[in-house]
C-alpha positions as CSV (number, residue, x, y, z in Angstrom):
1,X,151.8,145.2,90.7
2,X,154.8,145.2,93.3
3,X,154.6,141.2,93.1
4,X,155.5,141.5,89.3
5,X,158.2,144.1,89.6
6,X,159.9,142.0,92.3
7,X,159.9,139.1,90.1
8,X,160.8,140.9,87.1
9,X,164.1,142.3,89.1
10,X,164.8,138.8,90.5
11,X,164.8,137.5,86.8
12,X,167.3,140.1,86.0
13,X,169.8,139.3,89.2
14,X,169.4,135.4,88.1
15,X,171.0,136.4,84.8
16,X,173.4,139.1,85.9
17,X,176.1,138.4,88.6
18,X,176.8,142.2,88.8
19,X,174.0,143.6,91.1
20,X,174.3,142.8,94.8
21,X,170.7,144.0,95.3
22,X,167.5,144.6,93.8
23,X,168.0,148.3,94.2
24,X,171.0,148.5,91.9
25,X,168.8,146.5,88.9
26,X,166.5,149.8,89.4
27,X,169.4,151.9,88.2
28,X,169.7,150.0,85.1
29,X,169.2,151.7,81.6
30,X,167.3,148.8,80.2
31,X,164.7,148.4,83.1
32,X,163.7,152.1,82.6
33,X,164.0,151.6,78.8
34,X,161.4,148.6,79.4
35,X,159.5,150.7,81.9
36,X,158.7,153.6,79.5
37,X,158.2,151.3,76.4
38,X,155.0,149.8,78.4
39,X,153.9,153.2,78.7
40,X,154.8,154.1,75.1
41,X,153.2,150.8,73.9
42,X,149.5,151.8,75.4
43,X,149.2,155.1,73.9
44,X,150.2,153.2,70.7
45,X,147.7,150.5,70.7
46,X,145.0,153.4,71.9
47,X,146.2,155.0,68.6
48,X,147.5,157.8,70.6
49,X,150.9,157.8,67.9
50,X,152.1,161.2,68.7
51,X,151.9,160.7,72.4
52,X,153.6,157.3,71.6
53,X,156.5,158.9,70.2
54,X,156.9,161.6,73.0
55,X,157.2,158.8,75.5
56,X,159.3,156.8,73.3
57,X,161.9,160.1,72.5
58,X,161.8,160.8,76.2
59,X,162.9,157.4,77.0
60,X,165.5,157.0,74.2
61,X,167.3,160.6,75.6
62,X,167.2,159.3,79.4
63,X,168.4,155.4,78.6
64,X,169.9,155.6,75.2
65,X,167.8,152.6,73.9
66,X,165.4,153.1,71.4
67,X,162.4,150.9,71.5
68,X,159.7,151.8,69.2
69,X,156.2,152.3,70.7
70,X,154.7,149.6,68.5
71,X,157.4,146.7,69.2
72,X,155.6,143.6,71.5
73,X,157.6,142.9,74.3
74,X,156.9,139.7,76.4
75,X,157.8,139.3,80.3
76,X,161.3,139.2,82.0
77,X,162.9,141.4,79.3
78,X,166.4,142.4,80.0
79,X,168.3,144.4,77.8
80,X,171.7,144.6,79.5
81,X,173.8,148.3,79.5
82,X,172.0,149.5,76.5
83,X,172.8,151.2,73.1
84,X,169.8,149.0,71.5
85,X,167.4,149.5,68.7
86,X,164.3,147.6,68.8
87,X,162.0,148.1,65.2
88,X,158.1,148.7,65.3
89,X,157.1,145.5,63.9
90,X,159.6,143.4,66.5
91,X,158.1,140.5,68.8
92,X,159.6,139.3,72.0
93,X,159.0,136.8,73.9
94,X,159.3,135.8,77.8
95,X,162.4,135.7,79.6
96,X,164.9,137.3,76.5
97,X,168.5,138.5,77.0
98,X,169.8,141.4,74.9
99,X,173.3,142.9,75.7
100,X,174.9,145.9,74.3
101,X,174.3,147.6,70.4
102,X,172.4,145.1,69.5
103,X,170.0,146.3,66.6
104,X,166.2,144.3,66.0
105,X,166.1,145.9,62.3
106,X,163.8,145.9,59.5
107,X,163.8,145.0,55.8
108,X,162.3,146.4,53.1
109,X,159.3,144.8,51.9
110,X,159.4,143.8,48.1
111,X,155.7,145.0,47.9
112,X,156.6,148.3,49.0
113,X,153.4,147.9,51.5
114,X,154.7,148.2,55.1
115,X,153.9,144.9,57.3
116,X,156.0,142.5,59.1
117,X,159.5,143.9,58.8
118,X,161.4,143.3,62.1
119,X,162.3,140.0,63.8
120,X,160.2,137.4,66.4
121,X,162.2,136.4,69.0
122,X,161.1,133.6,71.1
123,X,161.2,132.3,74.5
124,X,164.6,132.4,76.6
125,X,166.6,134.0,73.4
126,X,169.8,135.3,74.1
127,X,171.3,137.7,71.8
128,X,174.9,138.7,72.4
129,X,176.8,142.7,72.0
130,X,176.6,143.8,68.5
131,X,174.6,141.4,66.7
132,X,172.2,142.3,63.9
133,X,169.2,140.8,63.6
134,X,167.5,141.9,60.3
135,X,164.0,141.5,58.7
136,X,161.0,139.7,59.6
137,X,163.0,136.1,61.0
138,X,161.9,134.4,63.6
139,X,164.8,133.2,66.5
140,X,163.4,129.9,68.0
141,X,163.3,128.9,71.8
142,X,166.4,129.1,74.0
143,X,168.7,130.3,70.7
144,X,171.5,132.4,71.0
145,X,173.1,134.7,68.8
146,X,176.7,135.5,69.2
147,X,178.7,138.9,69.0
148,X,178.6,140.8,66.7
149,X,176.7,138.2,64.4
150,X,174.7,138.9,61.4
151,X,171.3,136.9,61.1
152,X,169.1,137.4,58.2
153,X,167.1,134.1,58.2
154,X,165.3,131.7,60.8
155,X,167.2,130.6,63.5
156,X,165.9,126.5,64.6
157,X,165.3,126.2,68.3
158,X,168.5,125.9,70.3
159,X,170.7,126.7,68.0
160,X,173.7,129.0,68.6
161,X,174.5,131.5,65.6
162,X,178.0,133.1,65.2
163,X,179.6,134.9,62.2
164,X,179.1,137.1,59.1
165,X,176.5,136.1,57.9
166,X,175.4,133.9,60.8
167,X,175.9,130.3,60.6
168,X,175.0,127.5,63.1
169,X,177.4,125.8,65.1
170,X,175.3,123.0,64.6
171,X,175.3,122.1,68.5
172,X,171.7,120.3,69.1
173,X,169.2,122.0,71.3
174,X,169.1,118.4,73.6
175,X,173.0,118.6,74.0
176,X,173.9,122.0,75.2
177,X,172.6,123.0,78.9
178,X,168.9,124.0,79.3
179,X,170.0,126.8,81.8
180,X,170.8,130.3,81.2
181,X,174.3,131.2,79.5
182,X,175.8,134.7,79.9
183,X,176.4,136.4,76.9
184,X,174.7,133.6,75.0
185,X,178.3,132.7,73.7
186,X,179.7,129.4,75.2
187,X,183.3,129.1,76.1
188,X,183.5,125.3,76.0
189,X,181.1,124.2,73.6
190,X,182.0,123.3,70.0
191,X,182.2,125.9,67.9
192,X,183.5,126.4,64.4
193,X,186.2,128.9,63.6
194,X,185.3,132.7,63.7
195,X,186.3,133.9,60.8
196,X,189.4,136.1,59.3
197,X,190.8,136.1,62.7
198,X,191.0,132.1,63.2
199,X,192.0,131.7,59.3
200,X,195.3,134.3,59.5
201,X,196.1,132.3,62.5
202,X,195.9,128.9,60.6
203,X,197.6,130.3,57.7
204,X,200.7,131.7,60.1
205,X,201.1,128.6,61.8
206,X,201.6,126.8,58.2
207,X,204.0,129.7,57.0
208,X,206.1,128.9,60.2
209,X,206.1,124.8,59.7
210,X,206.9,125.6,55.9
211,X,209.9,127.7,56.8
212,X,211.2,125.4,59.3
213,X,211.5,122.8,56.8
214,X,212.7,124.6,54.3
215,X,215.4,125.7,56.7
216,X,216.2,121.8,57.5
217,X,216.5,121.0,53.8
218,X,219.0,124.0,53.3
219,X,221.3,122.9,56.4
220,X,220.9,119.3,55.0
221,X,222.3,120.4,51.5
222,X,225.3,122.7,53.0
223,X,226.4,119.6,55.2
224,X,226.3,117.3,52.2
225,X,228.0,119.9,50.3
226,X,230.8,119.9,53.1
227,X,230.9,116.5,53.3
228,X,231.7,116.1,49.8
229,X,234.4,118.7,49.4
230,X,236.6,116.8,52.3
231,X,236.2,113.7,49.8
């Protein structure tokens, strides 16, 4: 038991540069949220649904992280900062990292019967802050979901997803670094423009270029007119 706890804390230290010791990690709300969830999940599996919900509500009050007791969570799950929501039928593999304000949400089943409504995150997935993963989609191993991305379809292994709705940056799994990438979003790898802000910047550059060309043409015409007046 103690050995498993030490390994878990070490796995967080390896992914987070902030803590100076394991004792600091023990104060993380994400660590306590996972601890309370283990208890709630055991009660849920024992069909003690009300008690499981009580533990869930206590955990949410103390940590600001809402993990449904029915969610299945693997080893070394790390929620950095918190304010995360994880639905009942979510499945999370080993060594998954989730940053703040992430939702693993459900979709309304078309047949009206509850079933697998929430995402499945396979091993070593990283989800950036504010990302929304909705529905019974599967996020492949070592995939990365960029900050504020919205994912509603399956994500292949090793892909990096960005945008609304999220799209792949087409970085092949064998070409990107296999080790842990903080925040799930690369700084130097090739990425597509990130939407509206990039488009506005491109338009501003084009307008500035056109304005310079127009001013040059006006200057040339004025110079030609002055030359004609002299003659």
